[in-house]
N, C-alpha and C positions, 0 to 999 in steps of 0.2 A: 632732528640732526641728520645731516647728510653723511655719506660715506667719507667724504673729505670736507672739512670746514676750516676756514680761516676767518678769524674775527678780529677786527681792529688792528690789523698788522701795520706796524710802523717799522721801517727798515731803510738802511742806506749803506753807503760804502765808507763812511767816515764819521767821526764824532759829531760834526756839525752838519752832516749831510743826510737829509730825509727825503728819499725818493718816494717811498710809500708813506702815506699820511693817514693811516687808519683804514686799510682796505679790507673788505669782506669778500669771501668766495665760498661757494658751496657746490659740491659735485655729488649728485645722487647716484645710487647703483644703476648701471646701464646707460648713463648719460654721456654724450659728448657736449662739453661746455666750451664755447669759444670765448676768447679774451681778446678784444680789439681796442684800438684807440690810436692816437697820434704817436709819433716818435717821442721818446722821453717820458711817456705817461707812466712807466713803471711796470709794464707788462712782464718783461723778462725777469725783472727784479722780484716780482711776486712769485714766479715759479722757483727761482733760486732760494727764496726764503722758505717756501713749502718743502723743497727737496733737502734742506739742511745745509746748503752751500753758503747761505748768508743768515746769520743769526739775527732774528728780529729784536728791535729795541723794546718793543712792547707788543701786546696782542697774543692771541692763542691760535694754535693750529692743531687739529685733531684728525686722526685717520682711524676710521672704524671705532670711534669713541675712545681712542687712546691718545693721550697727549704726546705730540711729536715736536712740540715747540723747542727749537734750539738743539735737538738731538743730532748726532753725527750722521752724515749721509749714508754711511754703510748700515747703520742701525735702522734708519728709515727705510732703506731698500729691503732689508730683511722683514720689515713689518708689512710690506706689500705695496710700496710706491716706487715707481721707476721714472727717471728723468732723462730726457733726450735733449742735450743742448743743441744750439743752432750750429755751432762749429766745433771742430776737433772732437767729433763724436765717434770716430772709428780709428783703428790702427792700420794705416795705409800699407805698411810693409808686410803685414800678416795676411794669411789667406782668409777667405770668407769664413771658413770653418773655425780657424784659430780665433777670429774675432768673436764668434759665438761662444767659444770656450771661455774667453775672457769675460764675456757677459754673464757666464754661469759660475763665476768665482765664489759666490755666496754658498753654493751647494755643489761642489765638484762631483760628488758621487752620482747625482742624478742628471748630470750634464748631457750625457750621450742621448738619453731618451728625449730630453727637452730639445736638443739640437735637431733630432729627427722631426719632432713635432713642429718646430719653428720653420725648418726648411720646407715642410709640407705646406705651410701657410704662404711661403714666398718661392714659387717655382723658379723664378729668375735667379734667385740666390742659390737654389739647389743645383742648377746647371753650372754655376760658377763657384762651387764650394771650394775648389782647389786654387782658384785664381787669387792673386794678390788684390787686396781691397782697393789699392790705388788705381787698378785697371777698370773699376766700375764707373758707370756714368753717374752724374749727380743724383738722379732719381734713385738709382740702385744703391748708392751710398746711404741715402736717407732711409731706404728700406732696411739696409743692414743695421743702421743705428737703432731703428725701432726693433728689429729682430733681436739685437743684443739686449735691449731693455726687457723684452718679453721673456728672456731666459730666466729671470727671477720670478716669473709667473705673477706679475703684479695685479693687484685689484684696481689700481689707478695708474694711468700712464700720463706723464706730463710731457708735452711736446712744445718746444720753443722754435717758432718760425719754421715749421717743417718744409714749406715750399720755397723758402728763400733761395734765389738764384736758379730755380728750375724753369725749364721751358713750360709753356701752357700744357703741352701734351704730357710731359713728365709729371707735372703737378697734378693733373687729372688722375693719372695712374696711382700716384701717392695717396690722394684723397680717397680713392676707391679702397685702397689697402687699409686706410684708417677706419673707414666705415666697417670693413670686414672684421677688423680687430675688435671693434666695439660690439658688433653683433655676436661675437664669440664670448662676450661677457666681461670685457675690460672697459672700465669707465675711463674717460679721457678728458683732460683739461688741456686746451690747445691755444697758445698764443700764435696769432697768424696775421701776417701783413696783408694778405689778400682777404679783406673784410667780407667781400661778397661771397667768396667760396667758403669762408669760415662760417658765416651765417647759414649758408645753404646746407651744410652737413651737420650743424650743431642742433641740439635740442633746445638749449638755453644759451644765453650769452651775457657777458659783462662788457661794458664800455668803460675803460679807465681814461681819465683826463687829469693831468697834473698830479698823479699819485693818489687819486681818490676815485671812488665809484661814482660814475656819472649816470649811467642807466643800466638796468638789468631787466631781463624778462625772456619770454619765449623768443627764440632766434627768428622765427618767421615774422613775428610781430615787429621786432626791431628792424628787420630788413624792409618791411613795408612802410615804416614810419617816414613821412616825407622829410622831416627835419634831419633825421639820422642819414637818410639817403643823400641829402644835400651836403652834409658836413663830412661824413665818413665814407660814403660809398660812391661818390663821384657822379651823382645824378639824382 
């Protein structure tokens, strides 16, 4: 059993709507697991189901051997899983520090110490701690969203399209931050539109197609596979 496991997850957004058609996912301690595939494959839907934002119709999801299937997002967060959505993931009118305080709502008493720790991880945010979040660049906003998620000290971090809309330079800085977070002991499952970059920083990866697992394996092996390069990696 992995740290996070999803088995046979079926989920969608309506009674007759099945976007996930029995998807499996496993994240081991210390891993970055990439989730790639074409648009509409169900990648983001899978993260929402794991995070409790979408209740699966069937299947099982476990975090550290505890069943979290269908639990409320707040309860799942308390159990050690944090989710960073692609959009609307910060409070623009609040300062950077106030955003971090919102991220620590689960345990307000220990928030100050954790804020100091998180700002130590992200020097660019520390410099702008009093600035309104709306004044940050796109890459800095994504870093703030990740920093807010780290306020609950998660065992597993779910990232949905973290590099979407970022310049290549900003994306590179963000991916470096993701690697650093992982090396500090946080396991990561990451849906990413940039398949090449996702495979470059992941230990293992899953390819979803039409709501089903298509391929899985070591990320380096998938990146080197000629068929996968042709279909998913543009070369």
